[in-house]
FIDO-831803 format. One line per field, with one value per residue (C-alpha): residue in three letters; y, z, x. Coordinates in steps of 0.5 Angstrom, whole numbers. Layout:
! residues N
aa: ala,...
north: Y,...
up: Z,...
east: X,...
! end
This chain:
! residues 281
aa: met,thr,thr,ser,pro,leu,arg,gly,leu,ala,leu,val,val,ala,leu,ser,gly,ala,leu,ser,ala,ala,ala,gly,ala,gln,ser,ala,ala,pro,pro,ser,gly,val,val,ile,thr,gly,arg,asp,leu,gly,ile,leu,ala,gly,ala,thr,val,gly,thr,ala,ala,val,ser,arg,val,asp,val,pro,ile,ala,arg,phe,phe,gly,asp,ser,gly,phe,his,val,arg,his,pro,gly,phe,thr,thr,ala,ala,lys,arg,thr,ser,ile,val,thr,glu,thr,val,leu,met,leu,thr,gly,gly,thr,val,tyr,gly,val,ala,arg,leu,arg,his,asp,asp,gly,thr,ala,asp,val,ala,phe,his,gly,thr,glu,ala,val,leu,phe,pro,ala,leu,phe,ile,gln,val,ile,arg,gly,ala,leu,gly,arg,ala,arg,pro,tyr,val,ala,asp,gly,ala,val,glu,gly,arg,asp,ser,asp,pro,tyr,his,phe,glu,leu,leu,his,gly,phe,thr,ser,phe,asp,tyr,arg,ser,phe,pro,ser,met,his,ala,met,ala,ser,val,ala,val,ala,ala,ala,leu,ser,thr,glu,met,arg,glu,arg,asn,thr,pro,his,arg,ala,val,leu,ser,pro,leu,leu,tyr,ala,gly,ala,ala,met,pro,gly,leu,ala,arg,leu,tyr,leu,asp,glu,his,trp,ala,ser,asp,ile,ala,leu,gly,ala,phe,leu,gly,ala,phe,ala,gly,gln,lys,val,val,thr,tyr,ser,his,ala,his,pro,thr,asn,arg,leu,asp,arg,ala,phe,leu,gly,arg,arg,thr,tyr,val,gly,phe,thr,ser,asp,ala,arg,gly,leu,ser,leu,arg,ala,trp,arg,phe
north: 158,159,155,159,155,153,149,147,143,141,138,134,132,130,126,124,121,118,115,111,109,106,102,100,97,91,89,81,76,74,67,63,65,71,77,83,81,85,88,92,94,97,100,103,105,110,112,114,117,121,124,127,131,133,136,142,145,144,150,154,150,150,159,159,156,160,167,168,170,163,162,169,170,163,161,156,152,152,150,144,141,140,136,133,131,127,122,118,111,109,112,108,101,102,103,96,93,94,92,86,84,85,82,76,76,76,71,77,73,77,84,82,80,87,90,85,87,95,94,90,95,101,96,95,101,104,100,101,108,108,106,110,116,116,114,121,125,131,136,139,146,149,147,149,155,158,153,159,164,166,161,153,155,148,142,139,139,133,130,122,119,124,122,117,122,128,128,135,131,126,129,124,121,123,117,120,120,112,111,114,111,106,105,107,102,97,98,100,93,90,92,90,83,83,85,90,94,102,102,107,111,110,109,115,118,114,118,123,123,120,125,130,128,129,135,139,137,140,147,146,147,139,137,139,137,130,127,127,125,119,118,117,112,108,107,106,100,97,97,93,89,86,85,83,78,75,74,70,66,65,60,64,65,72,70,63,66,72,70,63,56,61,58,59,57,56,51,45,41,32,28,28,36,42,42,47,46,49,49,50,54
up: -167,-160,-158,-153,-145,-148,-154,-151,-145,-150,-153,-147,-146,-152,-153,-145,-149,-155,-150,-146,-151,-154,-147,-149,-154,-151,-147,-152,-147,-149,-150,-142,-138,-143,-139,-143,-150,-157,-159,-151,-152,-159,-155,-150,-155,-158,-151,-150,-158,-155,-148,-152,-156,-151,-148,-152,-149,-142,-142,-145,-139,-133,-133,-135,-129,-125,-129,-130,-122,-122,-116,-113,-116,-116,-109,-107,-114,-110,-103,-107,-112,-105,-101,-109,-109,-102,-106,-107,-109,-102,-99,-107,-105,-97,-99,-105,-99,-94,-98,-100,-92,-92,-96,-95,-89,-91,-96,-101,-108,-112,-108,-107,-114,-115,-110,-111,-119,-116,-112,-116,-121,-118,-114,-120,-125,-118,-117,-125,-125,-117,-121,-128,-124,-119,-124,-130,-123,-127,-125,-122,-124,-118,-118,-126,-124,-120,-124,-130,-131,-132,-129,-131,-138,-137,-137,-140,-133,-132,-126,-127,-120,-116,-116,-111,-105,-107,-108,-112,-118,-118,-123,-129,-129,-125,-120,-118,-125,-125,-119,-120,-128,-126,-121,-125,-131,-127,-124,-131,-134,-128,-130,-138,-136,-132,-136,-130,-133,-134,-135,-141,-137,-131,-133,-137,-128,-127,-132,-131,-123,-124,-128,-121,-118,-124,-126,-119,-119,-125,-122,-116,-120,-118,-125,-132,-137,-140,-134,-132,-140,-138,-131,-134,-141,-134,-131,-137,-139,-132,-130,-135,-136,-130,-129,-138,-136,-128,-132,-139,-133,-126,-124,-124,-119,-115,-115,-113,-107,-106,-108,-106,-109,-114,-119,-126,-130,-137,-143,-145,-152,-152,-155,-151,-153,-151,-142,-136,-132,-126,-125,-118,-116
east: 349,345,342,335,334,326,329,334,329,324,329,332,325,325,331,330,322,326,332,327,322,329,330,323,324,329,323,323,326,333,335,335,341,343,341,344,343,348,342,342,348,348,341,346,351,345,343,351,350,344,348,352,348,344,351,351,345,348,350,343,340,344,344,336,335,342,341,334,332,327,330,329,322,320,321,316,319,326,322,319,325,328,322,322,330,329,326,333,335,336,329,325,330,328,321,321,323,319,313,317,318,312,308,312,310,303,303,302,306,303,306,312,314,312,317,321,323,322,328,332,331,334,339,343,343,345,352,353,352,357,362,362,360,367,370,368,369,364,363,357,353,354,363,364,360,367,371,371,370,362,356,356,361,364,359,366,369,371,377,378,377,375,368,370,373,368,360,362,364,359,354,354,349,344,343,335,333,335,331,324,324,327,320,317,318,318,311,308,311,309,302,304,305,300,294,293,286,287,295,294,293,297,304,304,302,308,313,311,310,318,320,320,326,330,328,329,336,335,333,338,343,345,345,347,341,345,346,339,337,343,339,332,335,339,333,327,332,333,326,323,330,328,321,321,326,324,317,320,324,322,325,332,336,334,327,328,331,327,321,320,316,310,304,304,299,299,297,300,299,299,297,291,290,291,290,291,297,300,307,310,317
! end
């Protein structure tokens, strides 16, 4: 049974959304000192299975963009995609780091907190992805074009360890998709933690914007659809995990080192009853 490219693309969007929703299911605060729980590992395993399912439509989606004349008929799309591709993990980390530095100099603890966690959410999965894609060495679609007869016909072309030495074999998973979704997830979770007004409108807009870099890479034949799906999941997982864990454990080493002493206000109960108390960490 063949799968039409548009139906395949719809499947990718649906599964990416499902994987991101699964990533959000891990938002409950883990026990103190525990970062990755058994439930998280189960979610990651499910994401791996979902990515394998998405890989079944890698070829029709790649052919849809490559063979249907999109690049010839719509040169404006190509220009927009190339500009959107500028939004990399490096750009996002530099931006977050700059905002964090300025906020610290201005003693703006709230902004520094948000900027630091957003940067942290990109950094950790970026290190993980560098190792994974370097070890697996999955060929990018434009490499597979010439690897066998026919366009984009081998999405399972892997050269183990070749990704460490060649950009052409660093396709899986997508760093662009991870980084943009990680920032969106971190900001969205920060809004939830802080009970930010209008977050029901702002969060979907953040995720819609975050989808653009990954889709641009797909359009430019730089990634398979399954690369984008897993990258988006890892970004959502990291963004929500970093913020949720940090707010549940405000005295963790990284926050103490980079955010310094902060004030937290809450209620305590003792023999005198319920009272409001401030802590400095």
